[in-house]
N, C-alpha and C positions, 0 to 999 in steps of 0.2 A: 795147847794151841787151838784145838778144835773149838773149845768153848769161847775163846777170845774172838776168833774169826766169825763163828756162826751166830753168836749172841744167844745161844741156847742153854747156857749154863743153868738157868733157873728151872729147867725141866729135869735136872739130874740131882740125885741125893748124894752121889759120891762118884769117884773115879779112881783109876789105878793106871799107872804107866811105868815104863821101865825106869824112869828117873826117880820114882818114888821109893822103890825097894830093890832095884837092880835085879829083878826077877824076869824070867822069860814071860812072854805074853800069855801063854797057857796058864801059868801060875797066877798071873795077875787076874785073869778071867775067873779062875777058881776062887781067889780071894774076894772078888766083888760078889760072887754068888753066895759065898759063906758069910761074909761080913753083913750082907743085907738080907740074909735069909730068903733068897729068891727061890721060888718053887717052879717057875716056868720061864727061865731066862732064855734069851736069844742073843746072838752076837751079830751085829750088822757091820760088815766090812767090805773092802773092795780089792783085796789081793789074795793070792793063794796062801800067803803067810798068815793072813787073818783066818782063812778057812782052816788051815792046819792047826793053828792055835786053838780055835774054838772046838774043833773035833777032838783034839788032845785033852781039852778041859771037859769034854762031855756036854758041850752046849751046842744046840742047833744053830746053824749059820744062815743068815740072810745076806745074799750078795747085792751090794750097791753098785749096779752096773754103770752109774753115772760117775764113778770114781776113777781111780788110776790104773787098775789092773784088770785081769780077767780071771774068772773062776768057771771051770767046766767040770764040776764034781757033783756031789750030792747035797747041794744047798737046799734048804726047805722052801726057799722062795727067792725070787729076784725082783728088785725094785729099780725103776728107772728114774725115780724122783723121791725125795725124802717124804713127801706127803702120802705116797702110796703105803707107807707103813701103817697108817691109820686103818685101812681096810684089812690088812694082813693080821695085825695084832688085835 
């Protein structure tokens, strides 16, 4: 749904979601890292569930403060707009 609404699909080589393999989010994150041989991945999310899944998968988390939830943990960064990722990454 994100790709459809945002129009950003052309910036991504792949994706994984619960509906694809019926796996928990942490396992989907691990699959993306492994399938695409990522050496320095980060997960950008907007909820504690996203943070917990990224942490369980061993992937650093960037909190998207413009989203739906709150995260007050050990995220590596917080962004208030999607464009801020350019400076962070």
